[in-house]
N, C-alpha and C positions, 0 to 999 in steps of 0.2 A: 787390549789396547794395541793398536799398531804403533810401534815406536817411531817409525819414520813419519814425520809430519809432511803432509802434501800441501804445498801452496798452489792455489789455482792460478792460471795465467791472468795477468792484468788485462783489463779492458782498454780499449782505445777508441778514438773517434770512429764511428761507423760500426762499432760492435752491435750485435743483436742481443736484445734483452727479452727473455720469455717471462711473462707474468703467470704464476701458478696460484692455485687456491686450495691448499691442502687442509685448510681449517674452515672457518665460517664464511658465509656470504656477506656482501654489503647489506646492511639492514634497513637503511632509510632510502626513500625515493630520491632525496637530494644527493646522497652519495652515489647512487646508481646513475643518476642523470649527469653527474659531474665526472664520471669515470674517464670520459674522453679527455677532460682537461688534464688529468694526471698523466695520461698517455702522451698528450701533446707536449707536456713539460719535458718528458724524457726525449722526445723527438727533437725539441728545440736544443737540447744539450748535445745533439749530434748522434743519437743512437737510433737504431731500428728497433721496433717493438712489435711483438705479437703476443696474443693472449691464448692461454689454454681454454678449452671450451667450458670448463667449470667456473671460470671467472664470472660469467654472467648467468650462472645457474644456481638455483636453490633446491635442495633435496626436500623430500616430503617431511623430514624431521625439522627443517628450518634451522638446525644447528650447524649443518654442514652444507657445503656447496654441491656435493655429489656423493655417491656411494664409495665405500672404502677402496674397492678395486679400481674404480675410475680415477680417484685421486692419486692412488699409488702409481698407476700406469702413467698418468700425466707427469708426475714428478720424475719417474724414471726416463720417460721419453725426452723430457727437457734436458736431462744430463746426457742422454745418448745422442741427441741431435748435434751433428757437426757444425751446423750454422748458428747454434746458440752459444753465446759467450758468457752470459750472466743470467741468473735466475732470481727474481724478486717475488716475494709472497704478496698476495693481494692484501691480506690482513690476518690478524690472529683470531682469537675466539676459542674454538674447541674443534677437536677432531684429529689432530696430529698423532695422538697416542694410539689410535686405531691402526696407524700405518707402520708402526715401528717394527712389527714382526712380519710385515708383508713386503718390505722394500728389498730389492736385490742390491746389497751394498757393494758388491763387486762392480756393478754398473757405475756406481758413483766413483769408486776408486779408479776405475779405468778411464773415466771421462771427467776429470776434476774441473769444476766450474765455480765461479763466485756464486754463493747462495746467501741471500739477505732476508732477514726477518727477525722478529722477536716475539715476546708474549708466548702464545701457544706453540710457535715455531721453535722455541727453545728445545722442545723435545726432539725434533728432527735434527737440529744443529748439533746437540750433544751426542746423539746417536751416530751421526755421520762422523764426527770427530773420533768417537770411541771405536767405531767399527772400521774406519778407513784411514784415519789420521788427517782428513781434509780440514783445512782451516775454513771456518764459516764466519758470518758477520752478523752481529746484532746491530741492525741499522734501519733506516726508514723504509717502510713498505709502501706499496702503491697508494693506499689510502692516505698516508702521511704527506704525499705530494699535493694534496688538496689544501694544505695549510695556507690560510689567507694572509698571514703575516709574512711579508716577503723577506724581512730580515731573518726571521726564524727559518724559513724554507731555505734561504741561501746558505745559512750556517749548516743546517742538517745535511743538505745534499753535498756541499763543498767538502765537508769533513769526511764523508764517506768516499767521495771521489779522490781526495788526496791519498787515501789508503789503497783503494782498489785500482786506480788508474795510474797514479804517479809512483806508487810503492813507497810512499814516505813513512819514515819511522817517527811518529808523532809523539809529543808529550801531551797526553790527553788531559784536559781539565775543563771545568765549567766555563762557558763563555761569559764575557762581561755582562753585567746587568741581569744575570740569571740568578738562581738561588745560590746560597752560600753553603759550602760543604763544612762539616764539623769533624774534627778528629775524635776518635774514640780511644784508641791506644796508639801512642807515639811509636814511630819506627819506620824502617824501610824493609822491603822484602822482594825477592825475585821468584819467578816461577811461570809456568804456562797458565794462560788465562782460560778459565772455564766458568760456567754459570749461566745466569739469565733469570727468567721469571721464577720467583721463589716457589710458587704453588707447583710449577712444573718440575723443578729440581726435586722438591720433596716427594713428588709422585714416583719418580724413577730412581731415587737414591738407593743404592744397593742392588740394582738390577744390572743386567748386561749392557744396558744402553747408557749408563751414566759413567763418565770418566772417573777414575780414582782421584780423589781430591788431595792425595798425599803430595806435599810440597808444591801445590798449585796456588795461584792467586784466584780466589773465588769472588764473583760478584753476584748480587741478588737484588731484585726489585720486584714490584708487583703493582696491581691496580685494583681499586674497589674492594680492598680487604679490610675488615675491621681489626683493631689492635689485638683482640684475643686470638684471631686466626693467625696473625703474624707470630704471636707468642707460641702458639701450638706448633706451627710449622718449623720455626727455628729450634724449638726445644726438641722436636723429633729428629732434626739433623744432628743435634748434640748427642741425643741418645744413641744414634747410629754411628757416632764417632766421625762424622763428615767434617764438621767445622774444626775440630781439634787437629785434624791432619794437615790443614792448609798452612801455607807460609804467610798468607795475608788475606784480608777480606775487605771489600768495600761494598756499600749499598747504594743503589740508585734511589730514585724517588718512589714513593708509594702514593701514586696519583689517585684521585677520586673523581670520577665522572658520574654525576647523578647519584652520588652516595646519599644525599639528603633524602631522596625518594626511597632508597633502599632501607635506610634507617627508620624513616617514618612508618614504614610498613611493619616494623617490629617494635611494638610498644615498649619493650624492655629498655630501649635507649632514648625514650622521649625526654627524660630528664636532661641528658647530655645535650640534646638538640635545643632545649629551651635555655640552657645556661652557658653553652659554648658555641663558638662558630665551628663550622665543619673543618676549617683548617686547624683550629686548636685541637679538636677532638681526634682527627685522624693523624695529622702530622706530628703533633707533640707527643701524643700517646704512643705511637709506633716508635718514634725515636727513643723515648724513654725505655721502652721494652728492649730495643736493640742494644742500647747502652748497658742496661742491666744484665742482659744475658752474656754479652761479650766481656764485660768488666769482671763478672763473677766466675765465668767458666772458661774464658780464653784470655787469661791475663797477659800473655806475652805475644799475642798475635796482632801485628800492626793492622789498624783498621780505621776506616772513616765512613761517614754517611752523607747522603744527599749529593750524589754524583748525577749529572744530567744525562740520562740515557733512556732509551726504550719508551716507557709510557709517559714520560714528561713531555712538556712542550718542546724543549730543546732535546734533540736526539744525537748525542755524541756516539758515533759508531764504535763498536768494540769487536776486535777480531778474536774469535775463540780459537785457542790452540797455539798462539805464538807466545814467546817469552816476553814478559813485561817486568818492569820494576814499579812497585807501589810505594809511594811516599805518603804516609798518612798525615804528616805534619804539613806538607805543601798541598795535600789532597790532589795528587797527580798520579796518573798511570802512564808510564813511559814505555812505548814500544821499543824493544831491544833488537828487533829484526823486522824486515819487511814481511807483510802478510800475503803478498802475491809475487809471482815470478814475472819480472819485467824484462821484455826482450828488446 
């Protein structure tokens, strides 16, 4: 781990944003046809926008936008380009893990820029922070700018902008009229913020690409995972000593998109589908698992659940690598320093 944390330069009006696609392509014709709307949104905010070539490409595997070398080169070129000020991922999905041992991290360290993404991009963001000290951002990706609810879109984008343009040190909490957070273990804790998608964190925990969780504030979330999977993943992090090292933990939403179809294809869960709503099954069961694991195995670690970020409808941006204070009673995450260098 590079002890010196690198804060990327803040963006300003007229900054250039490069859209990259290190993970999966857009999968529906509607999303592809509306891509220009998301780009136009950024332009209306006063930014210049250009797209890496893989954004509109689908590889023969259909899981990735392009081959490993092409995606790695495009990411490096985005950092090296002097006229690029900010990099936003197209979407998550799969594929980032293939790039971890291909990227020249010295390029990223020598050309620090704002990098935004979540889900599969968790792998790249944690690796960048571990290898270079660069602060990265779990926030809305290009596909999220197609959000039709203008109130939600305004919240998601303005929260990110407050952090990366104005350099504000925000007290991050769920917006009004969204979901309610719940305290697991009372308390306050401070530390550098790390984490992201639970499946991705579990994949690289213990490798050279995962920051040491010691005295950190860890956040975890996921999408379309059944309760038993969450149980297994969290327990694996306990077995490897990851959760016990932290100063505090909070959990985002465990959203489900099309989970009904997934479960119906597995006859083993048909009873649950017949007797419970999908919200009851996924939401309540996962929360019960989280409460059970933390209450029994991490008795003194301040923690709470249901923070609006990443895969939820509301996306409260989170800067990986900066010092924060977690208050599990108030269910807030307060930035103790700016995440960017403002000139």
